[in-house]
MIDREN-831403 format. One line per 3 residues: number of its first residue (from 1); their letters; for each residue x negated, y, z of C-alpha. Coordinates in pm, 1 decimal, always signed. Layout:
! MIDREN-831403
NUM) a) X/Y/Z | ...;
This chain:
! MIDREN-831403
1) msv) -9083.3/+4772.5/+14216.6 | -9358.6/+5000.4/+14088.8 | -9242.7/+5298.7/+13880.6;
4) pky) -9445.9/+5577.8/+13727.8 | -9460.4/+5911.4/+13906.0 | -9376.5/+6093.6/+13583.1;
7) kip) -9235.5/+5980.3/+13252.4 | -9175.8/+6113.2/+12903.6 | -8829.3/+6276.0/+12876.0;
10) emi) -8588.0/+6081.3/+12661.3 | -8523.7/+6224.2/+12317.7 | -8185.4/+6377.4/+12239.5;
13) nlp) -7983.3/+6158.7/+12003.6 | -7933.2/+6408.3/+11722.3 | -8040.6/+6244.6/+11394.9;
16) srq) -7860.7/+6511.6/+11187.3 | -8032.7/+6806.9/+11358.0 | -8039.2/+7117.0/+11138.7;
19) wps) -8232.7/+7371.4/+11344.5 | -8586.4/+7279.0/+11224.1 | -8507.3/+7411.9/+10877.8;
22) ksi) -8346.9/+7735.5/+10998.6 | -8493.9/+8080.9/+11060.3 | -8398.4/+8356.0/+11300.4;
25) tts) -8277.1/+8639.7/+11079.5 | -8067.4/+8848.0/+11319.1 | -8115.8/+8955.8/+11676.9;
28) pqw) -7932.2/+8784.8/+11962.0 | -7767.9/+8980.5/+12240.6 | -8017.2/+9056.8/+12514.1;
31) csv) -7933.6/+9045.6/+12882.2 | -8184.8/+9165.9/+13137.3 | -8179.6/+8975.9/+13467.0;
34) dlr) -8469.3/+9176.0/+13613.9 | -8262.2/+9328.4/+13893.3 | -8130.8/+8993.0/+14014.8;
37) dgn) -8335.9/+8693.2/+13905.0 | -8657.6/+8891.0/+13865.3 | -8604.2/+9095.6/+14180.1;
40) qal) -8518.3/+8813.0/+14418.9 | -8851.9/+8643.6/+14336.6 | -9067.8/+8945.6/+14422.9;
43) pdp) -9278.8/+8922.2/+14738.9 | -9124.0/+9256.2/+14832.8 | -8787.4/+9303.6/+14656.1;
46) mdp) -8707.7/+9650.9/+14530.7 | -8510.9/+9890.3/+14747.8 | -8194.2/+10057.9/+14607.2;
49) eqk) -8378.6/+10364.7/+14478.5 | -8635.4/+10150.9/+14300.2 | -8359.8/+9937.8/+14151.0;
52) ley) -8183.2/+10250.9/+14029.2 | -8496.2/+10373.6/+13852.2 | -8542.8/+10030.7/+13697.0;
55) fkm) -8176.3/+10021.4/+13588.4 | -8204.5/+10358.9/+13417.0 | -8519.0/+10242.0/+13238.5;
58) lcg) -8340.1/+9929.1/+13111.0 | -8051.0/+10140.5/+12982.6 | -8296.9/+10374.7/+12810.9;
61) lgf) -8464.1/+10080.5/+12638.4 | -8130.2/+9979.5/+12487.4 | -8011.6/+9685.6/+12699.7;
64) kqi) -7632.0/+9657.1/+12688.7 | -7595.7/+9373.6/+12940.3 | -7780.2/+9398.0/+13272.8;
67) eig) -7743.8/+9166.0/+13569.0 | -7785.0/+9408.0/+13855.5 | -7762.9/+9181.3/+14157.3;
70) fps) -7599.0/+8924.4/+14379.7 | -7337.8/+9143.4/+14551.6 | -7226.5/+8883.1/+14806.7;
73) ash) -7584.1/+8819.6/+14923.1 | -7638.4/+9135.8/+15130.6 | -7507.7/+9482.8/+15209.2;
76) def) -7787.4/+9637.2/+15001.8 | -7690.3/+9433.6/+14696.6 | -7320.7/+9514.6/+14740.2;
79) nff) -7388.1/+9883.1/+14798.9 | -7604.0/+9904.4/+14488.9 | -7307.1/+9790.3/+14279.8;
82) rkl) -7084.6/+10046.0/+14444.3 | -7336.4/+10326.6/+14399.4 | -7364.1/+10267.4/+14023.7;
85) iee) -6986.1/+10254.6/+13984.1 | -6880.6/+10532.1/+14221.3 | -7147.0/+10776.5/+14100.9;
88) dli) -7070.6/+10696.7/+13735.5 | -7430.5/+10594.5/+13662.5 | -7346.3/+10319.6/+13411.2;
91) pnd) -7343.5/+10415.3/+13040.2 | -7006.7/+10349.1/+12877.1 | -7147.2/+10081.6/+12644.0;
94) vfi) -7330.6/+9883.6/+12914.3 | -7189.8/+9576.1/+13089.3 | -7314.8/+9524.4/+13442.6;
97) mgl) -7328.1/+9163.2/+13557.6 | -7317.8/+9015.5/+13907.7 | -7395.4/+8661.1/+14016.0;
100) tqs) -7190.4/+8451.6/+14255.1 | -7189.5/+8097.6/+14375.7 | -6867.0/+7907.2/+14310.1;
103) rph) -6735.7/+7955.7/+14665.2 | -6408.5/+8141.0/+14742.8 | -6533.7/+8392.9/+15001.6;
106) lie) -6839.5/+8481.0/+14788.3 | -6624.7/+8524.0/+14476.9 | -6387.8/+8754.1/+14662.9;
109) rtl) -6674.4/+8971.1/+14785.7 | -6826.1/+8978.4/+14436.4 | -6505.9/+9095.7/+14266.0;
112) eaf) -6467.0/+9359.1/+14535.0 | -6804.5/+9499.2/+14425.3 | -6679.8/+9531.9/+14065.0;
115) kgc) -6374.1/+9745.3/+14147.7 | -6353.3/+10053.9/+13929.2 | -6624.4/+9952.6/+13684.3;
118) krg) -6564.7/+10014.6/+13315.4 | -6732.2/+9698.5/+13188.4 | -6843.8/+9402.2/+13394.3;
121) ivh) -6943.0/+9038.3/+13368.2 | -6880.4/+8806.4/+13661.5 | -7141.0/+8530.9/+13651.6;
124) ayi) -7057.1/+8209.1/+13838.0 | -7280.3/+7905.5/+13846.5 | -7284.9/+7547.2/+13963.0;
127) aps) -7542.5/+7273.2/+13905.1 | -7389.2/+6961.1/+13746.3 | -7711.6/+6759.9/+13718.3;
130) dlh) -7725.5/+6420.4/+13886.6 | -8028.0/+6549.7/+14077.9 | -7825.0/+6828.5/+14238.3;
133) mrq) -7509.3/+6630.4/+14287.4 | -7691.6/+6349.7/+14465.7 | -7958.8/+6538.6/+14658.2;
136) vfg) -7802.0/+6880.2/+14722.5 | -7421.0/+6868.0/+14703.5 | -7343.1/+6505.6/+14783.9;
139) mer) -7056.4/+6522.6/+14533.1 | -6915.1/+6314.8/+14251.8 | -6858.2/+6457.0/+13905.4;
142) eql) -6483.1/+6497.5/+13954.8 | -6539.6/+6701.5/+14270.5 | -6785.1/+6927.6/+14090.1;
145) iem) -6540.5/+6989.2/+13805.0 | -6270.5/+7076.2/+14058.4 | -6503.9/+7325.5/+14222.4;
148) ava) -6594.0/+7494.1/+13891.7 | -6228.7/+7508.6/+13784.0 | -6116.5/+7654.3/+14115.9;
151) atg) -6387.6/+7919.2/+14103.8 | -6296.8/+8014.0/+13748.1 | -5927.5/+8037.3/+13833.8;
154) qir) -5999.3/+8262.4/+14130.7 | -6222.0/+8489.9/+13922.8 | -5953.8/+8510.4/+13652.6;
157) ela) -5689.2/+8605.0/+13908.4 | -5901.0/+8874.7/+14070.1 | -6013.6/+9010.8/+13732.8;
160) dam) -5654.3/+9033.8/+13611.9 | -5581.7/+9248.9/+13916.1 | -5819.5/+9510.7/+13771.2;
163) pes) -5656.7/+9590.9/+13433.5 | -5843.3/+9920.5/+13412.7 | -6172.6/+9729.9/+13385.3;
166) dir) -6302.2/+9513.1/+13102.8 | -6409.5/+9211.9/+13310.5 | -6572.9/+8926.4/+13120.3;
169) yqf) -6677.9/+8588.5/+13252.4 | -7004.5/+8398.3/+13235.2 | -7035.0/+8039.7/+13349.2;
172) spe) -7372.2/+7870.4/+13401.5 | -7402.0/+7494.1/+13437.2 | -7730.4/+7531.4/+13622.8;
175) eft) -8002.7/+7284.1/+13524.0 | -7832.7/+7230.1/+13187.2 | -8146.5/+7061.2/+13052.6;
178) dta) -8136.7/+6812.4/+13344.2 | -7768.6/+6733.3/+13297.9 | -7607.9/+6469.6/+13076.6;
181) lef) -7486.2/+6648.9/+12765.9 | -7142.1/+6489.8/+12772.1 | -7088.9/+6603.5/+13130.9;
184) sle) -7210.2/+6956.5/+13056.3 | -6961.1/+6972.2/+12770.8 | -6680.7/+6834.8/+12987.3;
187) ice) -6725.8/+7083.2/+13269.1 | -6767.7/+7376.2/+13026.1 | -6450.6/+7277.4/+12838.1;
190) kvf) -6256.3/+7270.3/+13168.1 | -6393.1/+7611.6/+13264.3 | -6303.8/+7751.1/+12922.0;
193) etw) -5950.5/+7615.4/+12947.3 | -5906.5/+7761.0/+13296.2 | -6032.5/+8106.0/+13195.3;
196) gka) -5775.7/+8093.4/+12921.8 | -5829.5/+8430.9/+12759.5 | -6151.5/+8401.1/+12561.8;
199) tpe) -6140.6/+8534.3/+12206.7 | -6403.7/+8595.5/+11937.8 | -6389.3/+8963.0/+12035.7;
202) apl) -6418.9/+8891.3/+12410.3 | -6590.0/+8552.3/+12428.6 | -6656.2/+8355.3/+12743.7;
205) imn) -7030.8/+8339.8/+12793.3 | -7157.7/+7984.6/+12832.7 | -7503.2/+8029.6/+12975.9;
208) lpa) -7699.3/+7704.9/+12931.8 | -8014.9/+7734.2/+13141.9 | -8344.1/+7552.8/+13132.0;
211) tve) -8352.8/+7625.5/+13505.5 | -8663.2/+7414.8/+13554.5 | -8869.3/+7351.8/+13243.3;
214) rrp) -8907.9/+6972.6/+13233.8 | -8853.9/+6915.7/+12861.8 | -9044.7/+7037.3/+12555.1;
217) pnh) -8889.1/+7323.1/+12355.0 | -8756.1/+7101.5/+12076.5 | -8542.5/+6907.8/+12329.8;
220) yad) -8382.1/+7234.3/+12444.0 | -8304.9/+7320.3/+12083.0 | -8150.3/+6977.2/+12025.3;
223) mie) -7929.0/+7018.8/+12331.7 | -7814.8/+7364.8/+12222.8 | -7733.9/+7245.7/+11870.5;
226) wfc) -7543.7/+6945.7/+12009.4 | -7343.8/+7168.2/+12245.1 | -7262.9/+7423.2/+11972.8;
229) gnf) -7151.4/+7146.7/+11738.8 | -6928.3/+6974.5/+11993.1 | -6759.7/+7259.5/+12178.3;
232) skr) -6392.8/+7280.9/+12080.8 | -6363.2/+7658.7/+12041.7 | -6712.3/+7759.5/+11934.2;
235) dci) -6600.9/+8095.6/+11796.6 | -6459.7/+8196.0/+12135.4 | -6778.1/+8145.7/+12336.2;
238) svs) -7116.4/+8314.0/+12337.0 | -7386.1/+8050.8/+12384.1 | -7650.4/+8202.1/+12607.7;
241) lhs) -8005.8/+8093.2/+12690.7 | -8187.2/+8125.9/+13021.4 | -8532.2/+7968.7/+12997.0;
244) hnd) -8779.8/+7935.8/+13279.6 | -9151.2/+7903.3/+13219.9 | -9262.6/+7613.1/+13440.5;
247) qgm) -9456.0/+7452.7/+13154.0 | -9550.6/+7780.4/+12986.9 | -9316.9/+7733.5/+12689.3;
250) ava) -9017.9/+7955.9/+12769.4 | -9069.9/+8183.7/+12468.6 | -9100.4/+7886.6/+12230.8;
253) ate) -8797.6/+7716.6/+12387.0 | -8594.4/+8034.0/+12346.7 | -8688.3/+8081.5/+11983.4;
256) lal) -8612.8/+7720.9/+11889.0 | -8280.8/+7735.7/+12074.0 | -8190.2/+8051.3/+11881.3;
259) mag) -8263.0/+7860.1/+11561.9 | -8027.6/+7593.8/+11698.5 | -7735.7/+7837.3/+11716.1;
262) adr) -7749.6/+8032.0/+12043.6 | -7615.2/+8387.8/+12046.2 | -7763.4/+8546.7/+12355.3;
265) veg) -8083.3/+8551.4/+12563.4 | -8126.5/+8621.6/+12933.6 | -8471.3/+8705.6/+13064.7;
268) tlf) -8689.8/+8961.3/+13233.7 | -8951.8/+9213.0/+13135.1 | -9292.7/+9047.3/+13154.8;
271) ghg) -9135.5/+8721.7/+13273.9 | -9071.4/+8802.4/+13639.8 | -8869.5/+8540.1/+13825.5;
274) ert) -8880.6/+8230.7/+14040.6 | -9198.1/+8017.4/+14030.0 | -9364.2/+8087.4/+13693.4;
277) gnv) -9081.1/+8319.3/+13596.2 | -8817.2/+8365.1/+13331.2 | -8870.0/+8399.5/+12960.9;
280) dlv) -9058.8/+8723.3/+12893.3 | -8822.2/+8953.6/+12705.8 | -9105.6/+9184.5/+12602.1;
283) tsi) -9270.9/+8898.2/+12415.5 | -8947.6/+8749.7/+12277.9 | -8811.3/+9081.9/+12154.2;
286) nnl) -9136.9/+9200.7/+12001.7 | -9185.5/+8864.2/+11831.2 | -8860.8/+8918.5/+11641.2;
289) ysr) -8949.9/+9282.8/+11576.9 | -9282.1/+9170.2/+11426.7 | -9083.5/+8966.1/+11172.5;
292) gid) -8877.0/+9261.6/+11058.8 | -8567.4/+9200.7/+11275.7 | -8388.2/+9498.3/+11432.0;
295) tgi) -8363.4/+9395.7/+11797.7 | -8185.5/+9704.3/+11929.9 | -8448.8/+9740.9/+12204.1;
298) dfs) -8700.2/+10025.3/+12197.7 | -9049.3/+9930.0/+12316.2 | -9224.8/+10215.8/+12134.9;
301) dla) -9367.2/+10337.5/+12467.8 | -9451.3/+9997.8/+12612.7 | -9745.1/+10127.4/+12816.8;
304) nva) -9508.9/+10348.8/+13017.7 | -9265.5/+10059.9/+13063.6 | -9549.3/+9841.1/+13190.6;
307) etv) -9670.3/+10109.6/+13431.9 | -9317.0/+10158.2/+13565.4 | -9258.5/+9786.5/+13617.3;
310) erl) -9594.9/+9741.9/+13789.0 | -9526.2/+10035.6/+14018.6 | -9170.9/+9932.8/+14110.3;
313) tgm) -9235.0/+9561.4/+14155.0 | -9590.5/+9565.4/+14285.5 | -9669.2/+9288.6/+14036.0;
316) piy) -9966.6/+9346.0/+13802.5 | -9937.3/+9260.3/+13433.9 | -10187.8/+9006.1/+13307.6;
319) yrl) -10443.1/+9177.0/+13085.4 | -10401.6/+8925.3/+12802.0 | -10020.0/+8920.0/+12808.1;
322) pya) -9883.3/+8958.3/+12452.4 | -9804.5/+9315.7/+12348.8 | -9837.1/+9478.0/+12693.5;
325) gey) -10164.1/+9339.2/+12828.5 | -10465.3/+9568.5/+12831.5 | -10652.8/+9336.0/+12593.9;
328) aft) -10354.4/+9235.8/+12376.8 | -10481.3/+9425.9/+12073.7 | -10852.2/+9441.7/+12146.6;
331) afs) -11136.9/+9251.6/+11989.0 | -11475.5/+9180.5/+12143.4 | -11602.8/+8940.7/+11877.5;
334) gsh) -11821.9/+9108.4/+11617.5 | -11664.3/+8926.8/+11322.5 | -11314.7/+9015.1/+11444.8;
337) qda) -11412.2/+9378.9/+11490.0 | -11553.6/+9397.4/+11140.0 | -11242.6/+9238.0/+10988.7;
340) ink) -11007.8/+9474.5/+11174.6 | -11212.1/+9774.5/+11063.4 | -11200.2/+9667.0/+10699.4;
343) gvh) -10834.2/+9568.8/+10713.3 | -10719.3/+9901.2/+10854.1 | -10913.5/+10086.1/+10585.8;
346) kla) -10736.5/+9878.2/+10317.8 | -10384.1/+9909.8/+10455.9 | -10273.4/+10100.8/+10148.1;
349) eap) -10316.7/+9778.7/+9949.4 | -10091.8/+9572.7/+10180.8 | -9753.3/+9647.7/+10015.6;
352) ecf) -9873.5/+9538.5/+9673.0 | -10079.9/+9241.5/+9791.4 | -9851.0/+9103.4/+10061.7;
355) gmg) -9511.7/+9268.2/+10010.4 | -9520.2/+9431.9/+10353.3 | -9660.7/+9750.7/+10501.4;
358) wkv) -9872.9/+9592.9/+10774.4 | -10122.3/+9315.8/+10712.3 | -10446.7/+9345.6/+10908.5;
361) pyl) -10679.1/+9065.2/+11018.9 | -10631.4/+8967.3/+11384.7 | -10351.0/+9220.5/+11444.0;
364) hid) -10005.3/+9075.1/+11385.0 | -9830.9/+9409.3/+11444.5 | -9933.3/+9772.9/+11431.5;
367) pad) -10028.3/+9853.8/+11792.7 | -9890.3/+10204.4/+11742.0 | -9539.5/+10052.7/+11723.0;
370) vgr) -9559.7/+9973.1/+12094.5 | -9740.7/+10292.1/+12185.1 | -10093.7/+10154.7/+12176.7;
373) kfe) -10374.9/+10368.0/+12034.7 | -10626.4/+10252.1/+11778.1 | -10926.7/+10354.6/+11986.0;
376) rli) -10842.7/+10077.0/+12230.8 | -10841.6/+9801.8/+11967.6 | -11211.5/+9730.5/+11989.8;
379) rin) -11400.3/+9688.5/+12313.8 | -11778.2/+9701.9/+12317.3 | -11993.4/+9454.4/+12505.4;
382) sqs) -12310.6/+9257.5/+12438.4 | -12117.9/+9027.2/+12200.9 | -11980.0/+9306.1/+11985.5;
385) gkg) -12074.7/+9344.6/+11622.9 | -12193.6/+9639.2/+11422.7 | -11851.6/+9683.2/+11262.1;
388) gia) -11680.9/+9725.8/+11597.4 | -11935.3/+9979.1/+11714.2 | -11889.5/+10177.5/+11393.9;
391) wvl) -11510.7/+10157.1/+11442.5 | -11530.8/+10306.3/+11791.3 | -11736.8/+10602.6/+11670.2;
394) eqd) -11503.7/+10660.1/+11376.5 | -11180.5/+10637.4/+11576.5 | -11295.8/+10825.8/+11885.0;
397) fgi) -11528.4/+11084.4/+11732.4 | -11466.1/+11089.6/+11356.4 | -11822.1/+10969.6/+11288.5;
400) eip) -11853.3/+10739.7/+10986.6 | -12172.7/+10539.8/+11023.7 | -12317.0/+10421.1/+10686.6;
403) kam) -12314.3/+10044.8/+10654.3 | -12692.5/+10026.3/+10614.1 | -12740.7/+10204.9/+10946.5;
406) qpe) -12491.0/+9996.0/+11146.0 | -12720.1/+9698.3/+11230.3 | -12981.0/+9918.8/+11393.0;
409) lgk) -12722.4/+10112.8/+11593.0 | -12568.6/+9781.2/+11697.1 | -12898.6/+9662.0/+11847.1;
412) yvq) -12925.5/+9969.8/+12066.9 | -12565.3/+9936.5/+12185.8 | -12595.1/+9565.3/+12260.1;
415) ays) -12920.4/+9618.0/+12446.6 | -12759.3/+9886.3/+12659.0 | -12455.7/+9667.9/+12731.5;
418) esv) -12681.9/+9382.7/+12837.3 | -12881.3/+9615.3/+13063.6 | -12570.4/+9738.1/+13249.4;
421) gre) -12400.2/+9397.1/+13241.8 | -12053.3/+9514.7/+13143.7 | -11824.3/+9643.0/+12870.2;
424) itg) -11919.1/+9998.6/+12772.8 | -11703.8/+10296.0/+12679.9 | -11673.5/+10488.4/+12356.9;
427) dev) -11839.7/+10785.2/+12525.9 | -12138.8/+10568.3/+12611.7 | -12163.8/+10448.1/+12251.3;
430) hti) -12156.9/+10811.1/+12137.6 | -12432.9/+10900.7/+12383.9 | -12650.2/+10617.6/+12249.7;
433) fqn) -12590.3/+10742.0/+11894.9 | -12686.5/+11096.5/+11992.7 | -12995.9/+10999.5/+12192.0;
436) efv) -13133.7/+10747.2/+11946.1 | -13045.7/+10897.3/+11607.4 | -12952.9/+11267.1/+11637.9;
439) spe) -13181.1/+11395.6/+11911.8 | -13448.5/+11134.0/+11975.4 | -13749.5/+11236.0/+12180.6;
442) gpy) -14068.1/+11283.7/+11980.2 | -14352.9/+11514.0/+11881.4 | -14156.0/+11718.1/+11624.4;
445) eli) -13917.7/+12007.6/+11690.1 | -13763.0/+12202.6/+11403.5 | -13747.6/+12576.2/+11476.2;
448) gyw) -13608.7/+12685.0/+11140.1 | -13598.7/+12622.6/+10768.0 | -13547.9/+12892.1/+10502.9;
451) prp) -13490.4/+12767.1/+10147.7 | -13495.8/+13043.5/+9884.5 | -13400.1/+12996.9/+9516.8;
454) ddn) -13658.4/+13105.5/+9259.2 | -13577.0/+13437.5/+9092.6 | -13600.4/+13285.5/+8744.4;
457) dpt) -13474.7/+12931.0/+8814.3 | -13219.0/+12901.5/+9097.8 | -13254.7/+12519.4/+9097.3;
460) fih) -13620.6/+12558.1/+9198.6 | -13654.4/+12620.1/+9573.0 | -13928.6/+12790.2/+9775.7;
463) gev) -13914.3/+12654.8/+10129.2 | -14054.7/+12793.5/+10453.4 | -14059.3/+12565.5/+10758.9;
466) kvk) -14129.6/+12655.4/+11120.3 | -14189.9/+12345.9/+11329.3 | -14354.5/+12249.0/+11655.9;
469) vdg) -14588.8/+11949.9/+11645.8 | -14678.6/+11828.5/+11992.5 | -14574.2/+12168.4/+12126.0;
472) eek) -14785.7/+12368.8/+11881.6 | -14589.3/+12593.7/+11644.5 | -14677.3/+12569.0/+11275.5;
475) vve) -14550.8/+12752.0/+10967.6 | -14575.2/+12581.8/+10629.4 | -14444.8/+12655.4/+10282.1;
478) adg) -14382.8/+12441.1/+9976.3 | -14170.9/+12428.2/+9663.8 | -13936.3/+12166.1/+9528.9;
481) ngp) -13657.8/+12102.3/+9282.8 | -13402.6/+12131.3/+9560.7 | -13376.0/+12231.0/+9930.4;
484) isa) -13453.1/+11881.5/+10060.3 | -13742.1/+11827.0/+9820.1 | -13898.4/+12158.3/+9922.6;
487) fvn) -13862.7/+12072.0/+10291.0 | -14021.3/+11726.7/+10249.0 | -14312.6/+11875.2/+10055.4;
490) air) -14365.4/+12134.3/+10329.7 | -14337.4/+11902.2/+10629.6 | -14584.3/+11656.1/+10477.1;
493) kvi) -14852.5/+11921.1/+10526.9 | -14833.0/+11897.8/+10906.6 | -14756.2/+11530.3/+10967.3;
496) dvd) -14945.4/+11213.3/+10900.1 | -14657.0/+10994.1/+10784.0 | -14617.5/+10853.9/+10433.1;
499) fcv) -14245.4/+10864.0/+10361.0 | -13985.4/+10958.9/+10103.1 | -13618.5/+11037.4/+10133.9;
502) ddy) -13385.7/+10772.4/+9995.7 | -13026.4/+10846.7/+9889.9 | -12849.2/+10984.2/+10193.2;
505) heq) -12492.4/+10999.5/+10317.6 | -12305.0/+11319.7/+10401.2 | -11989.7/+11364.4/+10605.4;
508) avg) -11777.3/+11653.6/+10727.1 | -11658.2/+11629.4/+11087.7 | -11377.4/+11854.4/+11205.8;
511) kga) -11185.9/+12123.7/+11017.7 | -11196.7/+12497.3/+10965.5 | -11449.3/+12718.3/+11140.7;
514) daq) -11549.4/+12438.5/+11376.0 | -11632.3/+12191.6/+11099.1 | -11980.0/+12046.2/+11096.3;
517) ala) -12171.1/+11847.6/+10841.2 | -12339.1/+11524.0/+10939.2 | -12625.2/+11394.3/+10728.8;
520) yvp) -12745.2/+11034.0/+10760.5 | -13089.6/+11030.4/+10599.5 | -13291.6/+10709.5/+10544.2;
523) lkl) -13666.8/+10767.0/+10543.8 | -13836.4/+10502.5/+10331.7 | -14186.4/+10418.7/+10454.5;
526) add) -14491.9/+10295.7/+10267.8 | -14438.6/+9941.2/+10399.9 | -14082.4/+9945.4/+10255.8;
529) gvi) -13929.8/+9986.4/+10600.3 | -13639.9/+10228.7/+10641.4 | -13575.6/+10452.5/+10942.6;
532) fgv) -13253.5/+10652.5/+10971.8 | -13225.7/+10998.6/+11117.5 | -12902.9/+11193.1/+11167.2;
535) gad) -12861.0/+11569.6/+11165.2 | -12568.1/+11798.6/+11238.6 | -12517.4/+12156.8/+11127.8;
538) sni) -12253.9/+12378.7/+10974.1 | -12466.9/+12377.9/+10655.1 | -12522.0/+12043.1/+10484.2;
541) nqa) -12879.4/+12122.9/+10378.0 | -12972.6/+12224.2/+10731.2 | -12807.2/+11904.6/+10860.2;
544) avr) -13018.4/+11700.8/+10618.5 | -13350.4/+11852.5/+10725.1 | -13259.9/+11806.4/+11089.9;
547) aiv) -13192.5/+11441.7/+11009.3 | -13538.8/+11412.6/+10853.5 | -13700.9/+11553.2/+11167.6;
550) agl) -13493.5/+11312.7/+11380.8 | -13610.2/+11026.3/+11161.1 | -13974.4/+11134.9/+11192.9;
553) nri) -13942.1/+11143.2/+11570.9 | -13797.4/+10792.2/+11561.6 | -14094.4/+10677.4/+11351.4;
556) akk) -14335.2/+10830.6/+11601.7 | -14147.8/+10666.6/+11888.7 | -14177.8/+10325.9/+11725.7;
């Protein structure tokens, strides 16, 4: 008989599903499994000192439940448990969690590792899917239930022998999404009954994993809602999620399952874990934060977290990963750059227009909330637009390029980027601005300008200009109804260019004694063309005449 290699997963029979119309309004509990699930999948697992640094970082971020290892797996794993407990390195409000298979000698070793801890969670698992039972265990369902019940009873007995410790229990029916729902419910009910001491205040954690992502996210949500609606003592369990990312949908699956009634999420920072990894807690947590939900986790210095994780795990972070990737908040497209620039400048209007403090095109959160700086939002390459180039100069150097001047500056920057064949830095953009507009090469060099008010009419100016033309020094004088007018009238005597000064833009850069004025002066030519020059000086009039000379040199260069 011919059968297809793959087939569409069967829908979950849940005609009364409620989750599609629900929203996530409160944060779930977060459990980091970086030090177990994430660590065991590293090409080179962390040593105890690296794990300790990672553990302290997780505590500092605000995680209250942390799976720190598989204590029966090796001496290093066991000793790490003991080190944290014996050296009192675990904050009083943090539960450490340890994983064990449902086998008597492994359970005994695991509970031995927990001795003396203040708060602990023993995590036992067994896979009740037909796939595992047939191909891995060679068991029937009744045998599997007996194994899970025996393991739970042993854990209960050993935990009761440590009354000084608050020992909780987590049970995972591994491959929950590959298991018949009725059987998952049956085995979980038997485990719950055997544990026998779950309360709303100290619930038994039912961790329902999408161990291998074979179903779409909405199926996971259906299964979670069905389980929550059919479990006999729902208020005495914490329904936990553990999504893997085999089909790239772990974050979506987690969010939909939270809508379906789950209470808790297990995952890792940046999605480390077997195969394609676990759900990325950085993305999941910041997604809720971006919707105004207090998550209890502090990612305000995410760049440092990313650097620490990369260093300790040896695993680089993808540059387009949400929130933490190098390019997560950057724009190369010219239209995107222009929209971001305009949106940031109109942020003050956001509360009235949108009822929220942050609403900027192409930026769903304020990058500063995760420790990212504005100067990194826009990256300049040959595809960048004039708005992005202006943004870089404004953010990095405080230079506000007039809109009319931006297209011409953009052409120089794009040409340079094309010539070097790469993205260029803000410093390089600034150098182009200086070389092309402030200090362009040319035949004219201003030595000095002395404007003097008339004795009888202080608005009437007598101007004296010293200038070099092709290396030859010249001194010229002229009058005008202002300092700029007098300068233009004087300089016309030694140059052969028909121009007039259009309305120009002034800007102060810096503060106090170090403040400088920038003048952006458009020189309008006889053929109606416009050439910009830029001048800098502590005096605005001197800045303006320097800009005129820069513009004249640019005309000569053309």
